[in-house]
C-alpha positions as CSV (number, residue, x, y, z in Angstrom):
1,M,0.0,0.0,0.0
2,D,1.5,3.3,-1.0
3,M,1.5,6.5,1.1
4,E,-1.5,8.1,-0.7
5,T,-3.6,5.0,-0.4
6,A,-2.7,4.6,3.2
7,A,-3.5,8.2,3.9
8,A,-6.8,8.0,2.2
9,A,-7.7,4.8,4.1
10,G,-6.6,6.4,7.4
11,G,-8.5,9.6,6.7
12,A,-12.0,8.1,6.5
13,G,-13.7,8.5,9.9
14,L,-10.7,10.1,11.5
15,T,-12.8,12.5,13.4
16,A,-14.5,9.7,15.3
17,W,-11.1,8.1,16.0
18,Q,-9.7,11.3,17.3
19,A,-12.6,11.9,19.6
20,A,-12.4,8.4,20.9
21,A,-8.6,8.7,21.5
22,L,-8.9,12.0,23.3
23,S,-11.9,10.9,25.3
24,G,-10.0,7.8,26.4
25,A,-7.0,9.9,27.4
26,A,-9.1,12.3,29.4
27,G,-10.9,9.4,31.0
28,W,-7.6,7.9,32.1
29,V,-6.6,11.3,33.6
30,W,-9.8,11.3,35.6
31,A,-9.6,7.6,36.7
32,A,-5.9,7.9,37.7
33,S,-6.7,10.9,39.9
34,Y,-10.0,9.6,41.3
35,F,-8.7,6.1,42.2
36,D,-5.2,7.3,43.1
37,L,-3.6,4.8,40.8
38,T,-0.1,6.1,41.0
39,R,0.1,5.7,44.8
40,R,-1.5,2.3,44.7
41,T,0.7,1.0,41.9
42,R,3.8,2.4,43.7
43,A,2.8,0.7,46.9
44,L,2.7,-2.7,45.1
45,V,5.8,-2.4,43.0
46,Q,8.3,-0.1,44.7
47,P,9.2,-2.4,47.7
48,W,10.0,-5.4,45.5
49,V,12.1,-3.3,43.1
50,T,13.9,-1.6,46.0
51,R,14.8,-5.0,47.5
52,R,16.1,-6.2,44.2
53,V,18.3,-3.2,43.7
54,H,19.7,-3.5,47.2
55,A,20.2,-7.3,46.8
56,E,22.2,-6.7,43.6
57,T,24.6,-4.1,45.2
58,P,27.2,-6.8,46.1
59,S,27.2,-8.1,42.6
60,I,27.7,-4.6,41.2
61,L,30.6,-4.0,43.5
62,R,32.2,-7.2,42.4
63,F,31.7,-6.3,38.8
64,Q,33.2,-2.8,39.3
65,K,36.4,-4.3,40.7
66,M,37.5,-4.7,37.1
67,Q,37.5,-0.9,36.8
68,H,40.0,0.7,34.4
69,K,40.3,4.2,32.9
70,L,39.9,2.8,29.4
71,L,36.7,1.0,30.4
72,D,35.4,4.2,32.1
73,N,36.0,6.1,28.9
74,F,34.7,3.4,26.6
75,F,31.4,2.9,28.5
76,S,30.9,6.6,29.0
77,V,31.3,7.3,25.3
78,L,29.1,4.4,24.4
79,S,26.4,5.8,26.8
80,C,26.7,9.2,25.2
81,V,26.4,7.7,21.6
82,V,23.0,6.2,22.5
83,S,21.8,9.0,24.7
84,V,18.8,11.2,24.0
85,P,21.0,14.3,23.3
86,F,22.9,12.4,20.7
87,Y,19.7,11.3,18.9
88,T,18.4,14.9,19.2
89,G,21.4,16.1,17.3
90,F,21.4,13.2,14.8
91,L,17.7,13.3,13.8
92,P,17.8,16.8,12.1
93,L,20.8,15.5,10.0
94,L,18.6,12.6,9.0
95,F,15.8,14.9,7.9
96,W,18.1,17.0,5.8
97,S,19.7,13.9,4.2
98,G,16.4,13.1,2.5
99,H,15.3,10.1,4.7
100,G,12.2,11.8,5.9
101,K,10.1,8.9,6.8
102,L,12.8,7.3,8.9
103,A,13.5,10.6,10.6
104,R,9.8,11.2,11.4
105,Q,9.3,7.7,12.8
106,M,12.4,7.8,14.9
107,T,11.5,11.2,16.3
108,L,8.0,10.1,17.2
109,L,9.1,6.8,18.6
110,M,11.8,8.5,20.7
111,A,9.2,10.8,22.2
112,F,6.7,8.0,22.8
113,S,9.3,5.6,24.4
114,D,10.8,8.5,26.5
115,Y,7.4,9.3,27.8
116,L,6.4,5.8,28.7
117,G,9.9,5.1,30.2
118,N,9.7,8.2,32.4
119,V,6.2,7.4,33.4
120,V,7.2,4.0,34.7
121,K,10.3,5.6,36.5
122,D,8.1,8.1,38.3
123,V,5.3,5.7,39.1
124,V,7.6,3.1,40.6
125,S,10.0,5.7,42.1
126,A,12.6,3.0,42.8
127,P,16.1,4.1,43.7
128,R,19.3,3.6,41.7
129,P,22.1,1.6,43.2
130,C,23.3,3.4,46.3
131,S,26.4,5.5,45.8
132,P,28.5,5.0,47.8
133,P,29.3,2.1,48.1
134,V,28.7,1.7,44.3
135,R,31.0,3.8,42.2
136,R,29.0,6.1,39.9
137,V,30.7,7.5,36.9
138,T,29.0,10.6,35.4
139,A,31.3,12.0,32.8
140,T,28.8,14.5,31.2
141,Q,26.2,16.9,32.4
142,D,23.6,14.7,30.7
143,E,24.7,11.7,32.9
144,K,24.6,13.9,36.0
145,E,21.0,14.8,35.2
146,H,20.1,11.2,34.5
147,A,21.6,10.3,37.9
148,M,18.9,12.5,39.5
149,E,16.1,10.4,38.1
150,Y,14.7,7.1,39.5
151,G,16.2,3.9,38.3
152,L,13.7,1.4,36.8
153,P,13.7,1.1,33.9
154,S,17.0,2.0,32.2
155,S,16.2,4.7,29.7
156,H,19.4,3.9,27.7
157,A,18.6,0.3,27.4
158,L,15.0,1.1,26.4
159,M,16.0,3.7,23.8
160,T,18.6,1.4,22.3
161,V,16.1,-1.4,21.8
162,C,13.5,0.9,20.3
163,L,15.6,3.1,18.1
164,M,18.2,0.6,16.9
165,G,15.4,-2.0,16.5
166,Y,13.3,0.4,14.3
167,M,16.4,1.5,12.3
168,L,17.2,-2.1,11.6
169,H,13.6,-2.8,10.6
170,Y,13.6,0.2,8.3
171,V,16.8,-0.8,6.5
172,L,15.6,-4.4,6.2
173,T,12.2,-3.3,4.9
174,Y,13.3,-0.7,2.4
175,G,16.8,-1.8,1.5
176,A,18.1,-4.7,-0.6
177,C,19.3,-7.2,2.1
178,D,20.0,-10.9,1.8
179,G,20.1,-13.4,4.7
180,F,23.7,-12.7,5.5
181,M,23.1,-9.0,5.9
182,I,20.0,-9.6,8.0
183,A,22.1,-11.9,10.4
184,I,24.8,-9.2,10.6
185,G,22.3,-6.5,11.4
186,L,20.6,-8.5,14.1
187,S,23.9,-9.5,15.6
188,L,25.1,-5.9,15.7
189,A,21.9,-4.7,17.2
190,C,21.9,-7.4,19.9
191,L,25.6,-6.7,20.6
192,Q,24.9,-3.0,21.2
193,V,22.0,-3.7,23.5
194,I,24.2,-6.1,25.6
195,L,27.1,-3.5,25.7
196,I,24.7,-0.8,26.8
197,G,23.4,-3.0,29.6
198,I,26.9,-3.8,30.7
199,A,27.8,-0.1,30.5
200,R,24.9,1.1,32.7
201,V,25.8,-1.5,35.4
202,Y,29.6,-0.8,35.2
203,L,29.0,3.0,35.5
204,G,26.9,2.5,38.6
205,M,23.9,4.0,37.0
206,H,21.6,1.0,37.1
207,S,21.1,-2.4,38.6
208,L,20.6,-5.5,36.4
209,T,16.9,-5.4,37.2
210,D,16.7,-1.9,35.8
211,V,18.5,-2.9,32.6
212,I,16.3,-6.0,32.1
213,A,13.2,-3.9,32.7
214,G,14.4,-1.4,30.1
215,I,15.0,-4.0,27.5
216,C,11.7,-5.8,28.1
217,L,9.7,-2.5,28.0
218,G,11.7,-1.5,24.9
219,I,10.7,-4.7,23.1
220,V,7.1,-4.2,24.0
221,I,7.1,-0.6,22.7
222,L,9.0,-1.5,19.6
223,A,6.6,-4.4,18.8
224,F,3.6,-2.0,19.2
225,W,5.3,0.7,17.1
226,L,6.0,-1.7,14.2
227,V,2.3,-2.4,14.1
228,V,1.1,1.2,14.0
229,D,4.0,3.1,12.3
230,D,2.5,3.2,8.8
231,H,-0.8,4.3,10.2
232,V,0.8,7.0,12.3
233,D,2.9,8.3,9.3
234,A,-0.1,8.4,7.0
235,F,-2.0,10.4,9.7
236,V,0.8,12.8,10.2
237,V,1.4,13.6,6.5
238,S,-2.2,13.8,5.3
239,G,-4.7,13.2,8.1
240,Q,-7.6,15.4,9.3
241,N,-7.3,17.9,12.2
242,V,-3.8,16.7,12.9
243,T,-2.5,19.9,14.5
244,F,-5.5,20.2,16.8
245,F,-5.4,16.5,17.7
246,W,-1.7,16.5,18.5
247,A,-1.9,19.7,20.5
248,S,-4.8,18.3,22.6
249,L,-3.0,15.0,23.0
250,S,0.2,16.8,24.2
251,L,-1.8,18.7,26.8
252,L,-3.5,15.5,28.1
253,L,-0.2,13.7,28.3
254,C,1.1,16.5,30.4
255,F,-1.9,16.2,32.8
256,A,-1.6,12.4,32.8
257,Y,2.0,12.4,33.9
258,P,2.2,10.8,37.4
259,V,3.5,12.6,40.4
260,P,6.8,11.0,41.6
261,E,7.6,10.4,45.2
262,F,10.1,13.3,45.0
263,P,10.7,15.7,42.1
264,T,13.0,14.5,39.3
265,P,14.1,15.9,35.9
266,S,12.0,13.2,34.1
267,F,9.0,15.5,33.7
268,E,11.2,18.2,32.1
269,F,12.6,15.6,29.6
270,H,9.0,14.5,28.7
271,T,7.9,18.1,28.1
272,A,10.9,18.7,25.8
273,F,10.2,15.6,23.7
274,T,6.5,16.2,23.6
275,G,7.3,19.7,22.2
276,V,9.7,18.2,19.7
277,A,7.0,15.7,18.5
278,F,4.4,18.5,18.2
279,G,6.8,20.7,16.2
280,I,7.7,17.9,13.8
281,V,4.1,17.0,13.3
282,Y,3.0,20.6,12.7
283,G,5.9,21.3,10.3
284,I,5.4,18.1,8.3
285,Q,1.7,18.9,7.9
286,Q,2.6,22.2,6.3
287,T,5.5,21.1,4.1
288,Y,5.3,17.4,3.4
289,L,4.6,17.6,-0.3
290,R,7.1,20.4,-0.8
291,F,10.1,19.1,1.1
292,H,9.6,15.6,2.6
293,G,7.8,13.5,0.1
294,P,9.1,10.3,-1.6
295,D,10.9,12.5,-4.3
296,A,13.0,14.4,-1.8
297,P,16.7,14.2,-2.9
298,L,18.9,11.7,-0.9
299,I,22.4,12.4,0.3
300,L,25.2,11.4,-2.1
301,S,22.7,11.5,-5.0
302,E,23.2,13.8,-8.0
303,Q,20.6,16.2,-6.5
304,L,22.3,16.3,-3.1
305,P,26.1,15.8,-3.3
306,L,28.2,15.6,-0.1
307,L,29.4,19.2,-0.4
308,A,25.8,20.5,-0.6
309,Y,24.8,18.3,2.4
310,V,27.7,19.8,4.5
311,G,26.3,23.2,3.6
312,R,22.9,22.1,4.7
313,V,24.3,21.0,8.1
314,L,26.1,24.3,8.7
315,V,23.2,26.4,7.7
316,G,20.6,24.2,9.4
317,I,22.3,23.9,12.8
318,T,22.9,27.6,13.0
319,T,19.3,28.3,12.1
320,I,17.7,25.9,14.6
321,L,19.8,27.2,17.4
322,I,18.7,30.8,16.6
323,V,15.1,29.7,16.5
324,K,15.3,27.8,19.8
325,S,16.7,30.9,21.5
326,C,14.1,33.2,19.9
327,S,11.2,30.9,20.8
328,K,12.4,30.6,24.3
329,A,12.7,34.4,24.7
330,L,9.2,34.9,23.1
331,S,7.5,32.3,25.3
332,K,9.1,33.7,28.4
333,W,7.4,37.0,27.6
334,L,4.2,35.8,26.1
335,L,3.1,33.0,28.3
336,P,3.2,34.9,31.6
337,V,1.2,37.7,29.9
338,M,-1.4,35.2,28.6
339,C,-1.7,33.5,32.0
340,S,-2.1,36.9,33.8
341,T,-4.8,37.9,31.3
342,L,-6.7,34.6,31.9
343,G,-6.3,34.8,35.7
344,I,-4.2,31.6,35.9
345,P,-1.8,31.7,38.9
346,I,1.8,30.8,37.9
347,V,5.3,30.5,39.2
348,S,8.6,29.9,37.6
349,S,11.3,27.5,38.8
350,C,14.1,29.0,36.7
351,Y,13.1,30.8,33.5
352,V,11.4,33.9,34.8
353,P,13.1,35.1,38.0
354,T,10.3,37.6,38.9
355,L,7.9,34.7,39.1
356,K,9.9,32.5,41.5
357,A,7.8,31.0,44.3
358,P,8.5,32.8,47.6
359,N,8.2,29.6,49.7
360,S,9.0,26.1,48.6
361,S,9.2,23.2,50.9
362,S,11.9,20.7,50.1
363,G,9.7,17.7,50.9
364,K,6.8,18.7,48.5
365,S,6.4,17.8,44.9
366,D,7.5,20.3,42.3
367,P,4.6,22.5,41.0
368,K,5.3,21.5,37.4
369,Q,4.6,17.9,38.4
370,A,1.3,18.6,40.1
371,G,-1.6,16.3,40.4
372,Y,-4.0,15.4,37.6
373,L,-7.3,17.1,38.2
374,Q,-5.6,20.1,39.8
375,K,-4.0,20.8,36.5
376,V,-7.2,20.5,34.5
377,F,-9.6,22.5,36.6
378,L,-8.8,26.0,37.9
379,L,-10.9,25.5,41.0
380,F,-8.2,26.1,43.5
381,P,-6.9,29.7,43.4
382,R,-4.0,29.0,45.8
383,K,-2.6,26.5,43.3
384,A,0.1,28.0,41.1
385,Y,1.3,26.4,37.9
386,D,4.9,26.3,36.7
387,V,5.1,28.4,33.5
388,D,8.4,26.8,32.8
389,T,6.6,23.7,31.5
390,G,4.9,25.8,28.7
391,I,8.1,27.7,28.0
392,R,10.1,24.4,27.6
393,F,7.4,23.0,25.3
394,V,7.2,26.0,23.1
395,Q,11.0,26.4,22.7
396,Y,11.5,22.7,21.7
397,A,8.4,22.8,19.4
398,G,9.8,25.8,17.7
399,L,13.2,24.1,17.3
400,A,11.6,21.0,15.8
401,W,9.3,23.0,13.5
402,S,12.3,24.9,12.1
403,V,14.0,21.6,11.3
404,V,11.3,20.5,8.9
405,D,9.8,23.8,7.8
406,L,11.9,26.9,8.1
407,V,15.3,25.3,7.4
408,P,14.2,23.5,4.2
409,V,12.8,26.9,2.9
410,I,16.2,28.4,3.5
411,F,17.8,25.5,1.7
412,T,15.6,26.2,-1.3
413,Y,16.7,29.9,-1.5
414,L,20.3,28.9,-1.1
415,N,20.0,26.1,-3.7
416,L,21.3,23.5,-1.2
């Protein structure tokens, strides 16, 4: 089935499908709040996971006795190569190389898997291996932020399974591969997953239970995505009411995010990737036929030689960094004004110093990770909402939109 046929098939009755999906998401928000599902689930799962993590500490210490500077560097670099910031920098290059469908699917899959992984982390709220006695190696700022999150599941293991698995599926589906190449691809993918699992334990970031949970959850997410990816792509490129549906879904996902036992950066990561997904979807809706269709020039082809692609990268990276800065500055000014006009009480944890909360108890949850119904209904005037969530969403949505809309327009004017 080609893209046009799939889009036409997916377009019929989309309004009913969208209404059902959004109603289901809203119903889940209500049910999770009314029945206190987060606390109940945590009470069942957290004690068992915590016992497993503590029981595995002696094994981690024995494994870390083989520590060596070369191993520290190797596993730290390996973790960086499969980290979210790496993929965030890699995916724009994939868009500009002409592989639009692969880039779209990997971006949306990354946002989807990151959201589900962080939801599980904050629902369970299980600790990482205790350091000390475990030696924790955090070579980058990204690793230091990850160390502030809860442990189960391992995001690196989950992302590796999902993104490497989907990339392998895409190459095997659309490329000319024989049995030998398939075996090589599967072997390399499995080897990378195993090495990532070893790296996360060696670096003291996760227990074996965390890694196994990340791999298992990643397999489930990947299997689901392989079933729906063509339908999702058809909807994104030519569906009905796509922008409204995706904006509404993004809002509901924000409200549906569970409250962790203590505040972590996981919610901030989710907000950023939800913004990226929305920006990509909105931009593709506007420019698919012009820039991202099947006839888009591929890297190293006659229409897109290597030198022209290098020019695209230089121009594109500069542009999206400018757009991110401008969208952040605009949202820092505009969102507080809009909230003030609508009478919505807000605070800011870092972006707007004049809106910092005067009193914040260290034992309370972060305002930006507030409960479900409190976020939906403005019935409690004493409740203030963290405007940083909206600012973060807008700046990353603007960055992602520029990758697939503004930057290709600039390429056209520069003949790149």
